C-alpha positions in Angstrom: 14.1 5.0 7.4 10.0 3.2 7.6 7.7 4.6 5.8 4.2 3.8 3.7 2.6 2.7 0.7 -1.0 1.3 0.3 -1.5 -1.0 -3.0 -5.3 -1.1 -4.4 -6.6 -4.2 -5.1 -2.7 -6.3 -4.8 -1.5 -8.6 -2.3 1.7 -8.2 0.1 4.8 -8.1 -1.5 7.9 -10.2 0.3 10.6 -8.7 2.1 13.1 -7.7 0.5 10.9 -7.2 -2.8 11.4 -3.5 -4.4 7.8 -1.7 -4.1 7.1 -0.7 -7.6 6.6 3.7 -7.4 4.0 3.1 -9.4 0.5 1.5 -9.9 -0.8 -0.2 -8.1 1.1 1.3 -4.9 0.9 5.0 -3.3 3.8 6.2 -1.7 3.4 8.0 1.7 7.7 8.7 2.4 6.9 12.2 2.8 4.7 12.1 6.2 1.1 12.5 4.6 -1.0 10.6 6.3 -3.8 10.9 5.3 -5.5 11.1 0.9 -8.1 11.1 -1.1 -8.8 8.4 -3.5 -11.6 7.7 -6.0 -12.6 3.9 -5.6 -15.1 2.0 -8.3 -18.8 0.1 -6.7 -17.5 -3.2 -5.3 -14.6 -5.3 -3.7 -11.5 -3.9 -2.6 -8.1 -4.7 -1.5 -6.7 -1.8 1.1 -2.1 -3.5 1.8 -0.3 -0.9 3.7 2.9 -1.8 3.3 5.9 -0.6 4.9 9.3 -0.5 3.1 12.7 0.3 3.9 14.7 4.1 2.5 15.0 1.8 0.0 11.7 0.8 -0.3 12.6 -2.9 -0.2 9.9 -4.3 1.9 10.6 -5.0 5.8 8.9 -8.2 6.3 5.8 -9.0 9.1 5.5 -5.6 8.3 2.4 -5.4 5.7 -1.9 -5.1 6.5 -4.5 -6.5 3.6 -8.2 -5.0 4.5 -10.6 -5.4 2.4 -13.8 -3.1 2.1 -16.6 -3.3 -0.4 -17.6 0.8 -1.7 -21.1 1.5 -2.0 -22.5 2.8 -5.7 
């Protein structure tokens, strides 16, 4: 079962590596599609990483976006 993890201010992990269940990763294994989060003003990198049922990364299933939070 594939599910998603959101990494805040981090990079995509290599294929086959376990995604930590702690900062900076947010786990979406319970079907959530939305969260509220507070980011400090300034630039941030958000990484969406797919994981298998053992929370291992899947090759080619990671995307990064950069955002800037206004003050």
